[in-house]
C-alpha positions in Angstrom: 187.4 81.7 34.3 187.6 83.7 30.9 189.9 82.4 28.4 192.9 84.7 27.5 195.1 83.6 24.6 197.5 85.1 22.2 197.5 84.4 18.6 199.9 82.0 17.7 201.4 84.5 15.1 201.7 87.7 17.1 204.4 89.5 16.2 207.6 89.0 18.8 210.4 90.3 16.3 213.5 89.2 15.3 216.0 88.0 17.8 218.9 90.0 18.5 220.2 89.2 21.4 220.9 85.8 23.1 222.7 85.2 26.8 221.7 82.0 28.7 220.5 82.4 32.2 220.8 79.8 34.2 218.6 79.1 37.3 220.1 78.0 40.5 220.4 73.9 41.3 216.5 73.8 42.0 216.0 71.2 39.4 213.9 68.3 40.6 213.3 65.8 37.7 213.2 65.6 34.1 209.6 65.2 34.1 209.0 68.6 36.5 211.6 70.0 34.0 209.6 69.4 30.9 206.4 70.9 32.5 207.9 74.4 32.0 205.7 74.2 28.8 202.7 75.5 30.9 202.2 79.3 30.2 200.1 82.2 30.6 199.0 84.3 28.1 197.9 87.8 28.6 197.1 89.3 25.4 193.3 89.0 24.8 191.3 88.7 21.1 187.9 88.9 20.7 188.7 86.5 17.6 189.4 84.0 20.1 185.9 84.0 21.9 183.7 81.0 20.6 179.9 80.6 21.9 181.1 77.3 23.2 184.2 78.6 24.9 185.3 75.6 27.9 186.8 77.0 31.2 190.1 77.3 31.7 191.6 77.9 35.1 194.1 80.8 35.3 194.8 83.5 37.7 197.5 86.1 37.8 198.1 88.1 40.6 200.4 91.2 41.2 203.4 89.1 39.9 205.5 91.3 37.6 206.0 88.3 35.3 204.1 87.8 32.0 204.1 83.9 30.2 203.2 83.1 26.8 203.4 80.0 24.4 204.6 80.9 21.1 204.8 77.7 19.2 201.0 76.4 19.9 197.7 77.5 22.1 198.7 76.7 25.5 195.5 74.1 25.8 196.7 72.6 22.2 200.3 71.4 23.0 201.4 68.2 21.3 204.2 66.2 21.0 205.6 67.4 25.1 207.6 70.2 23.5 206.7 74.0 23.6 208.7 77.0 23.2 207.7 79.6 25.6 208.7 83.5 26.6 209.1 85.1 29.8 208.4 88.9 30.3 209.9 90.5 33.6 208.8 93.9 34.7 211.8 96.3 35.1 213.7 95.6 38.2 212.6 91.7 38.2 215.9 89.4 37.8 215.8 85.9 36.0 217.7 85.2 39.0 215.0 85.1 41.1 212.6 83.4 39.4 210.6 80.2 40.8 208.8 78.2 38.1 207.1 74.7 39.2 204.9 72.4 37.5 202.0 70.9 39.7 204.0 72.6 42.5 207.4 70.6 41.9 210.0 73.3 41.4 211.9 73.7 38.1 215.5 74.4 36.9 216.2 75.4 33.3 218.4 77.5 31.1 216.5 80.9 29.3 218.0 82.1 26.4 217.7 86.3 26.8 216.1 87.5 23.4 215.6 91.4 24.7 216.7 93.4 27.6 213.3 92.0 29.2 212.5 88.9 27.2 213.5 85.4 27.9 212.7 82.2 25.8 213.4 78.4 26.3 212.1 75.4 24.4 210.8 72.5 27.3 211.1 69.1 26.0 209.2 65.8 27.0 206.2 67.2 28.7 204.1 64.4 29.7 200.7 63.9 28.5 197.8 65.5 30.0 196.9 68.7 32.1 199.6 70.3 34.1 199.2 73.3 36.2 202.2 75.8 35.6 203.3 78.6 37.9 205.8 81.3 38.0 206.7 83.6 41.2 209.4 86.0 42.3 211.5 84.0 45.2 210.2 85.1 48.5 206.8 86.5 47.0 203.6 84.3 47.5 202.0 86.0 44.6 202.0 83.8 41.5 201.0 83.3 37.7 199.1 80.2 37.0 197.6 78.2 34.1 196.6 75.0 33.0 197.2 73.8 29.8 197.1 70.2 27.8 199.9 68.5 25.9 198.6 65.9 23.4 200.6 62.9 21.7 202.4 64.2 18.5 199.9 61.5 15.9 197.4 63.6 17.1 194.4 64.4 17.2 193.8 67.4 19.1 190.8 69.3 17.7 189.6 67.1 14.8 187.9 64.2 16.5 188.6 60.5 16.4 191.3 59.4 13.7 190.2 58.0 10.7 190.2 54.1 10.6 191.5 52.1 8.5 194.5 54.2 7.7 197.1 53.5 5.5 200.9 54.5 5.9 203.2 55.3 3.2 206.3 56.0 4.6 207.7 53.4 2.5 206.5 55.1 -0.5 207.8 58.7 0.5 211.1 60.0 -1.4 213.1 62.1 0.2 214.8 64.8 -1.2 217.8 62.5 -1.4 216.0 60.3 -3.4 216.1 57.7 -0.8 212.6 56.0 0.5 211.7 57.1 3.7 211.3 53.8 5.0 209.0 51.7 7.2 206.7 53.3 10.1 207.5 51.8 13.5 203.8 51.9 15.0 200.4 52.1 14.1 200.6 55.9 14.0 202.5 55.9 10.7 205.3 57.4 12.6 209.3 57.7 11.9 212.1 59.7 13.4 212.7 63.1 12.6 215.7 63.3 10.3 217.6 66.1 8.8 219.2 65.7 5.0 221.3 68.4 3.2 220.9 68.4 -0.5 222.5 70.4 -3.5 221.4 71.4 -6.7 223.6 69.7 -9.7 224.3 72.3 -12.2 225.1 69.5 -14.8 222.2 66.9 -13.7 219.9 69.2 -12.6 218.6 67.4 -10.2 219.1 67.9 -5.8 222.0 65.4 -4.8 222.7 64.2 -1.4 225.7 66.5 0.5 226.9 64.8 3.4 229.8 67.1 4.9 230.8 64.3 7.4 232.5 62.7 4.4 233.7 66.0 2.6 234.0 69.8 3.6 234.7 70.8 0.0 231.5 71.9 -2.4 231.1 69.1 -4.8 232.1 70.1 -8.6 228.7 70.3 -10.2 227.3 72.4 -7.3 225.1 75.6 -8.6 224.7 78.7 -7.0 221.8 80.2 -5.9 221.3 84.3 -5.4 219.5 84.6 -1.9 217.7 87.3 -0.4 220.4 89.6 0.3 221.7 89.5 -3.4 224.8 87.4 -2.5 225.5 84.4 -5.0 225.8 81.3 -2.6 226.3 77.1 -3.2 222.8 76.1 -3.7 222.7 73.7 -0.7 219.1 73.1 1.2 218.4 71.9 4.5 215.3 69.3 5.0 214.0 68.2 8.0 211.2 65.1 7.7 209.1 63.8 10.3 205.6 62.8 11.2 202.9 64.8 12.8 199.3 64.0 13.0 199.9 60.6 11.3 201.1 63.1 8.4 204.6 63.2 6.9 205.9 66.9 7.1 209.0 68.4 5.4 210.5 71.9 6.4 213.1 73.4 3.9 215.3 76.2 4.0 218.7 77.5 2.7 221.4 76.5 5.2 224.5 74.7 4.9 225.8 72.7 7.8 229.3 73.9 8.1 227.6 77.1 9.2 226.2 75.8 12.3 223.5 74.1 13.6 219.9 75.9 13.7 217.4 76.5 16.8 215.2 79.4 17.9 218.1 81.4 18.7 220.5 80.7 15.7 219.0 81.1 12.4 220.5 80.4 9.0 222.0 83.6 7.3 219.8 82.6 4.3 216.6 82.8 6.1 214.8 85.7 6.0 212.8 84.6 9.4 209.5 84.1 7.2 207.7 80.9 6.3 205.6 79.7 3.7 202.8 76.9 3.9 202.3 75.0 0.6 199.8 72.8 -0.2 198.3 70.5 -2.5 194.8 69.7 -4.7 192.6 67.5 -5.5 189.9 65.1 -3.4 188.9 62.7 -5.4 190.4 59.5 -3.4 191.6 62.0 -0.6 190.8 59.4 2.6 192.0 56.8 4.6 195.9 57.4 3.4 198.7 59.1 5.0 200.2 60.0 1.7 203.1 60.0 -0.3 204.0 63.4 -1.0 203.3 67.2 0.8 202.8 70.2 -1.0 205.9 70.6 -2.2 209.0 72.3 -0.2 211.8 72.8 -2.9 211.2 76.1 -4.0 213.8 77.7 -5.7 211.6 81.0 -6.5 211.0 81.1 -3.0 214.2 80.2 -1.1 215.9 83.1 -3.3 213.3 85.1 -1.6 214.5 84.1 1.6 211.8 82.1 2.6 211.7 78.8 4.7 208.9 76.2 3.4 206.7 73.5 5.0 204.4 71.5 4.2 202.5 67.8 4.9 201.1 64.9 3.0 197.8 65.8 5.0 197.6 69.2 3.3 197.3 67.6 -0.1 193.8 67.3 -0.7 194.4 64.4 -2.9 195.2 62.3 0.0 193.2 64.5 2.5 190.1 65.7 1.6 188.8 67.3 5.1 189.8 70.9 5.7 189.5 70.1 9.3 192.0 67.6 9.8 194.2 69.6 7.2 193.8 73.0 9.8 194.8 70.8 12.8 198.1 69.2 10.7 198.5 73.3 10.3 198.7 73.8 13.4 200.5 71.2 14.7 203.4 71.1 12.1 203.6 75.2 12.7 204.2 74.1 16.2 207.3 72.2 15.0 208.7 74.9 13.3 208.4 77.3 16.0 210.0 75.0 18.2 212.9 73.9 15.9 213.7 77.7 14.5 211.3 80.1 16.3 208.4 82.3 15.4 208.5 83.5 11.7 207.9 87.3 11.3 204.8 86.1 9.6 203.0 83.0 7.4 201.8 82.9 4.1 199.3 80.0 3.2 199.6 79.1 -0.7 198.3 76.6 -3.0 196.1 76.1 -6.2 192.8 74.6 -6.2 192.2 72.1 -3.4 195.2 74.0 -1.9 193.0 77.2 -1.8 190.2 75.3 0.4 192.7 74.7 3.3 194.2 78.4 2.8 190.7 79.8 3.3 189.5 77.7 6.0 192.2 77.6 8.7 192.9 81.4 7.9 189.2 81.9 8.6 188.4 79.2 11.3 192.0 79.1 13.1 193.0 82.8 12.8 196.9 83.6 13.6 198.5 80.2 12.0 198.5 82.1 8.9 199.2 85.9 8.2 198.2 86.4 4.6 197.2 83.6 1.8 198.1 83.2 -1.8 195.7 81.2 -3.7 195.3 79.9 -7.1 192.6 78.4 -9.1 190.7 78.9 -6.1 187.0 77.8 -4.8 185.9 79.2 -1.2 185.2 75.4 0.1 184.6 71.9 -0.5 181.5 71.9 0.8 179.2 74.4 -0.4 180.4 75.7 -3.9 182.5 72.9 -5.1 180.1 70.2 -4.1 177.0 72.1 -5.3 178.2 72.6 -8.7 179.4 68.6 -8.8 176.1 67.3 -7.8 173.9 69.5 -10.0 176.4 68.8 -13.2 176.0 64.9 -12.6 172.0 65.5 -11.9 172.0 67.5 -15.4 174.4 64.7 -16.9 172.2 61.7 -16.1 169.0 63.4 -17.3 170.9 64.7 -20.8 172.0 61.3 -21.5 170.0 58.7 -19.9 166.4 60.5 -18.8 165.6 62.6 -21.8 168.6 62.5 -24.6 166.3 63.9 -27.1 164.6 67.3 -26.1 167.5 69.3 -25.7 170.3 70.8 -27.9 174.2 71.2 -26.5 173.5 75.0 -26.5 170.5 74.3 -24.4 172.1 71.9 -22.0 175.0 74.5 -21.7 173.0 77.4 -21.1 171.1 75.5 -18.4 174.4 74.6 -16.6 175.4 77.8 -17.1 179.1 77.0 -17.7 181.3 78.5 -20.4 181.8 75.0 -22.2 179.6 72.4 -22.7 182.1 69.8 -21.5 182.1 70.9 -18.0 178.8 68.9 -17.2 180.3 65.3 -18.0 183.4 66.6 -16.8 182.2 67.8 -13.1 179.7 64.6 -13.1 183.1 62.9 -12.8 183.6 65.1 -10.0 180.9 63.8 -7.9 182.6 60.8 -7.6 183.9 62.2 -4.4 180.2 62.3 -3.1 179.5 58.9 -4.1 180.9 55.6 -2.0 180.1 53.1 -4.5 182.8 51.7 -7.3 181.6 49.6 -10.1 183.8 48.4 -12.9 180.8 48.9 -15.3 179.8 51.9 -14.0 180.4 55.0 -16.4 183.1 57.5 -15.9 180.3 60.4 -15.1 178.7 57.8 -12.5 181.6 56.5 -10.9 182.4 57.1 -7.2 184.1 55.0 -4.1 187.5 56.2 -5.4 190.7 55.2 -3.2 194.1 55.6 -4.5 195.6 52.6 -2.5 194.9 49.0 -4.3 194.9 47.6 -0.7 191.8 49.6 0.2 189.8 48.7 -2.7 188.6 45.5 -1.4 187.2 47.3 1.9 185.3 49.8 -0.2 181.3 49.9 0.9 179.2 48.2 -2.0 175.6 46.2 -1.7 177.9 43.1 -0.9 179.9 44.8 1.7 177.6 47.4 3.4 180.0 48.0 6.4 183.0 48.3 4.2 184.7 51.9 4.0 182.9 54.8 2.6 185.1 56.7 0.4 183.2 60.3 0.3 183.6 63.4 1.6 180.9 63.4 3.9 181.7 60.2 5.3 185.6 61.3 5.6 184.2 64.4 7.4 182.0 62.4 9.8 183.3 64.0 13.3 181.6 67.2 12.1 178.4 65.6 10.7 177.4 62.9 12.7 176.1 59.6 11.5 172.5 59.0 10.5 170.4 57.4 12.7 170.9 53.6 12.6 173.2 54.0 10.1 177.3 53.5 9.4 176.9 56.7 6.9 177.7 60.3 7.3 174.9 63.0 7.9 175.2 65.0 4.5 174.6 68.9 3.9 173.4 68.4 0.3 169.9 69.6 -1.1 168.1 70.4 -4.2 164.1 70.7 -3.0 162.7 73.8 -4.6 165.8 74.4 -7.0 164.3 75.5 -10.2 166.6 74.0 -12.9 167.1 76.5 -16.1 165.4 79.1 -14.7 167.5 81.9 -16.5 167.8 79.8 -19.3 163.6 79.9 -19.6 163.5 84.0 -18.9 165.8 84.5 -21.5 163.9 82.2 -24.1 166.9 79.5 -24.5 164.4 77.0 -23.2 160.7 76.6 -23.7 157.9 76.3 -20.6 157.8 72.7 -21.9 161.1 72.0 -21.7 161.6 73.7 -18.2 158.7 71.4 -17.1 160.2 68.5 -18.3 163.7 69.2 -16.9 162.3 70.2 -13.4 160.0 67.1 -13.4 162.5 64.6 -14.2 165.7 65.8 -12.8 165.4 64.0 -9.4 168.1 63.5 -7.1 170.5 61.4 -5.1 169.8 58.8 -2.3 172.6 58.3 0.3 174.8 56.1 -2.0 174.4 58.5 -4.8 172.1 56.6 -7.0 169.9 58.3 -9.0 165.8 58.5 -7.8 162.7 60.5 -8.8 162.5 62.7 -5.8 164.7 65.7 -4.9 167.6 65.2 -2.4 167.2 66.8 1.3 170.0 67.9 3.8 170.2 66.2 7.0 169.3 69.4 9.5 171.9 68.6 11.9 174.5 68.6 9.0 173.3 71.5 7.5 173.4 73.6 10.5 177.2 72.1 11.4 178.1 73.4 7.8 177.8 76.8 8.7 178.5 76.9 12.4 181.3 74.8 12.3 183.1 76.7 9.2 183.4 74.0 6.6 181.3 76.5 4.7 183.3 79.3 4.6 182.3 82.3 6.3 184.6 85.0 5.7 184.0 86.9 8.2 186.2 85.6 10.9 190.2 85.6 10.5 189.6 86.3 7.0 188.7 89.8 7.8 191.9 90.8 9.0 193.6 88.4 6.6 195.4 89.8 3.1 194.3 87.5 0.4 195.7 87.4 -2.9 193.8 85.3 -5.8 195.5 84.4 -8.8 194.6 82.0 -11.5 194.9 81.0 -15.4 191.4 81.2 -17.0 190.4 77.9 -17.8 186.2 78.2 -18.2 186.7 77.3 -21.9 188.6 74.6 -21.8 187.5 72.3 -24.5 187.3 69.0 -22.3 185.9 71.4 -19.6 187.1 72.1 -16.3 186.1 72.2 -13.0 188.7 75.5 -12.1 185.7 78.0 -12.8 186.5 82.0 -12.5 183.1 82.3 -10.7 184.3 80.6 -7.7 186.3 83.1 -6.5 184.0 85.8 -7.0 181.7 83.7 -4.7 184.3 84.0 -2.2 184.3 87.6 -2.5 180.9 88.0 -2.4 180.9 86.1 1.1 183.7 88.7 2.6 181.4 91.6 0.9 178.4 90.1 3.0 180.4 89.3 6.0 182.5 92.6 6.7 180.9 95.0 4.4 184.0 95.3 2.0 186.0 92.8 0.5 189.3 95.6 0.3 191.5 92.6 1.8 191.0 90.5 -1.5 192.7 90.7 -4.6 192.2 89.3 -8.1 194.4 88.8 -10.7 194.0 86.5 -13.9 195.9 85.6 -16.8 199.6 86.2 -15.5 202.6 84.0 -16.0 202.7 82.3 -12.6 206.4 81.6 -11.6 209.3 83.2 -10.3 211.6 83.7 -13.2 212.5 86.3 -15.5 210.2 85.0 -18.6 207.1 84.1 -15.9 207.5 86.8 -12.8 204.2 87.8 -12.2 203.7 84.5 -8.7 207.4 85.8 -7.9 206.0 89.6 -7.8 202.9 88.7 -5.6 205.3 87.3 -3.0 207.0 90.3 -2.8 203.7 92.3 -2.7 202.8 90.3 0.0 205.6 90.4 1.9 205.5 94.5 1.6 201.9 94.3 2.6 202.4 91.8 5.7 205.5 94.0 6.7 204.0 97.2 6.5 200.8 95.9 8.9 203.6 94.5 11.5 205.2 97.9 11.7 202.0 99.6 12.1 201.9 101.0 15.9 198.4 102.7 15.2 195.9 101.7 17.4 193.3 100.4 14.9 192.3 97.2 14.8 194.3 94.6 12.7 191.1 94.3 9.7 191.4 98.2 9.4 195.4 97.9 9.3 195.1 95.3 6.7 193.3 97.8 4.7 195.4 100.9 5.4 198.7 99.4 4.8 197.7 97.3 1.0 200.3 98.2 -1.3 199.5 100.7 -3.8 200.3 98.7 -6.7 198.3 95.6 -5.5 195.3 95.8 -7.2 192.9 93.8 -9.4 194.4 93.1 -12.8 194.2 90.8 -15.7 196.8 90.2 -18.4 196.0 90.6 -22.4 198.3 87.8 -23.9 196.4 88.2 -27.5 199.7 90.1 -28.7 202.9 89.4 -28.9 203.1 91.6 -25.4 202.1 90.3 -22.1 200.1 93.6 -21.6 199.0 93.8 -17.7 195.5 95.9 -17.4 194.6 97.3 -13.8 191.0 96.9 -13.1 188.4 95.9 -10.8 187.2 92.4 -11.2 183.4 91.6 -11.4 181.5 88.9 -12.0 179.1 90.9 -14.3 181.8 93.2 -15.4 182.0 94.9 -19.0 185.4 96.4 -18.5 188.3 94.9 -20.9 189.1 92.2 -18.1 185.6 91.0 -17.6 185.5 90.6 -22.0 188.9 88.8 -21.5 188.1 86.5 -19.2 184.1 86.5 -18.8 182.5 84.4 -15.9 179.6 82.2 -16.1 177.5 80.9 -13.8 176.8 77.3 -12.1 173.7 75.6 -12.2 172.8 76.9 -8.9 173.0 80.4 -9.9 171.1 79.4 -13.2 168.3 78.4 -11.1 168.3 82.0 -9.1 170.8 81.1 -6.2 173.0 84.2 -4.9 176.4 84.7 -6.2 178.0 83.8 -2.8 176.5 80.3 -3.6 176.2 79.4 0.2 172.7 78.1 0.6 172.3 74.5 1.2 168.6 74.2 2.0 166.3 77.5 0.6 163.6 78.9 2.0 160.3 77.8 -0.3 157.6 79.9 -1.1 154.7 79.6 -3.3 155.3 79.6 -7.1 154.4 83.2 -8.6 154.0 83.8 -12.2 155.6 87.2 -11.8 158.8 85.2 -11.9 158.9 84.3 -15.2 159.2 86.3 -18.0 157.3 84.0 -20.3 153.6 82.8 -20.4 152.2 79.5 -18.6 148.8 78.2 -19.6 146.7 76.7 -16.9 148.0 73.2 -17.9 151.4 74.4 -17.6 151.0 76.0 -14.5 149.3 73.2 -12.8 152.1 71.3 -13.8 154.6 73.6 -12.3 152.6 73.1 -8.8 152.7 69.7 -9.2 156.7 69.7 -9.8 157.1 72.1 -6.6 154.3 71.2 -4.0 156.1 72.6 -1.0 156.9 75.9 -3.2 160.3 77.3 -4.8 163.3 78.8 -3.7 163.1 81.9 -1.9 167.1 82.6 -2.3 166.6 86.0 -1.0 165.8 84.7 2.9 169.1 82.5 2.6 169.4 79.2 4.3 166.5 77.6 5.8 168.5 76.6 9.2 169.3 80.5 9.7 172.7 78.8 11.0 175.7 81.2 11.7 179.2 80.4 12.1 180.0 79.9 16.0 183.2 81.5 16.3 187.0 80.5 15.8 189.5 77.9 17.3 187.0 75.3 17.7 187.3 72.1 18.5 185.8 68.3 17.7 187.7 66.5 20.3 189.6 65.4 22.0 190.3 68.9 23.3 187.5 70.1 25.5 188.4 74.0 25.1 185.9 75.3 22.3 184.2 71.9 21.7 181.8 72.7 18.9 179.7 69.4 19.6 
């Protein structure tokens, strides 16, 4: 039957009324009581539909009762807990409800949150499928739904767990300064704990606060101004636990003397809104739990009233897999809602590797995040980033090993497109995330096989250890791409067949025809171990298609179409030692939004700001205030237009593209539309440079894995080829050159949201 679902984040309003309602003594067992988490959802969203959607048995006859899960999708409950809400039609009494799990009647206590709305957290739900029913006593009609509960250790949608997996709870430092301690099982689990800490005004560190030992505030306690403008003792409550084999933290301003917290008793210093933070990186991000989160002790966010959460698998330097990151987002947010209630909205924030996660979860699993604020951004790791670092490694090898004589530094830079020549070797080192082999004698620019835990080094893949672990992005994402037939390594969506390196440099007269031919004849490609070979590398067709279909390559037209996006950055294109965080990548994201949605009005770019929450560096704090205004205006818009339209309509007037001129004593804000090839003041201050693919003619979106090919055509060149040179050009490209305008050869398209790769069978993509 058709799957009916409600986005996790649909607004339910702030809870004003809490009144326990006790059922009569229909309780039969703790197991049955736990089963109350099965919930019927009555709001339907087109975003939920996926071409591979699986069946979900559900019925609703005329029962005058609506039920919904608030903490998770009903088919993705984890850890045996769920927050539910029941809405009763006028005249129906909660005392008349008969609730049952698999035919066994239940009894429970509900909290009344509005005249006709009731909520409860149900604990200890058994693993597996259950059928929940709700009806009015004396009536036969009922509502029912099958839902599934998975272990707290996961997985739910990301496919089988990666092995080996190194637990790091004993390395994880709590906010109190203690170490978290040893795990109690092979899934790296630890008991959930609550710590209270205060900020010491004298030592400027967080110190433990134990109210069992003292009710008085320490003499060195600092104060903080809360979101109401009140000066209060700077005390933070931090929950630490494990979910999906990750360590998570949840922090908010709260003093235990003010009472315990649950979904119906909130901290007075919490504004009811949530920020999910992320960590960057990628290289070395596999086979480990991680020893730090994206950071939850954020004074600027606390002052604005936010609760803050993150996990170790949302730091890309510990987990360079956006699918696993999305799964962790879903499960950590479920924990938050079950313990604190549904936030009015959730903002994802993070830079670099944190931007991948924010973009892709917002697009592929809409409702987990309501808005995103990203810095130093890329669209995703699979396309723009990997294409660029792989091409940089090819160019670096060519200019240092294959042909070290024929190209000047300026010519090399023009072929790369980069704003700084040093970005060629810098990004070549970044290609380590694609290379499974680590050798001490290898030059840094050719290194690979990186792991950040020494005990994993002996297990690395090598010639002498062919069955060892492969420390690469592709092998870390094997649940999506699948294995190469007959081998133990993952397929990969990486291709450079038909790519004319240096094409723009040739047409601009920076390099000669002879240099162009030498470059493209000698550039070569990579074998599956990232060794340089004479042939160009070809993508595995299945992996290429799956990259698009599954959202590993950011689409932009699913959840992101209705997500407010603020993209900020400090400019790094001219870094003396090179830098991967180039401004072109945010223009690639904007182009994908334009292509998918016909506009990018929900996408704001700002560059050159003072990115903090302080008086001296106020610009990041201002972005969060503006995002708050934006999201609250959307939530309060009762118009009949769809959410995507409301996002555009309700964008704050003062929230526009901008840059800052920092060349004088003043920090001068300039409000101008940002564009890749613009000529305005912002473009002059912060020019955007192409990547090697763009120099070769690729579109700004930079999302083509394998280009369509066409015959060489001399009309494409603004320089002349003699007959021998033209023959050489055809020899170099016997199958033709890239026809970028025709898109990817696969023709694959994004297959929809809330996709699963197992174990959940609902929306299972492959």
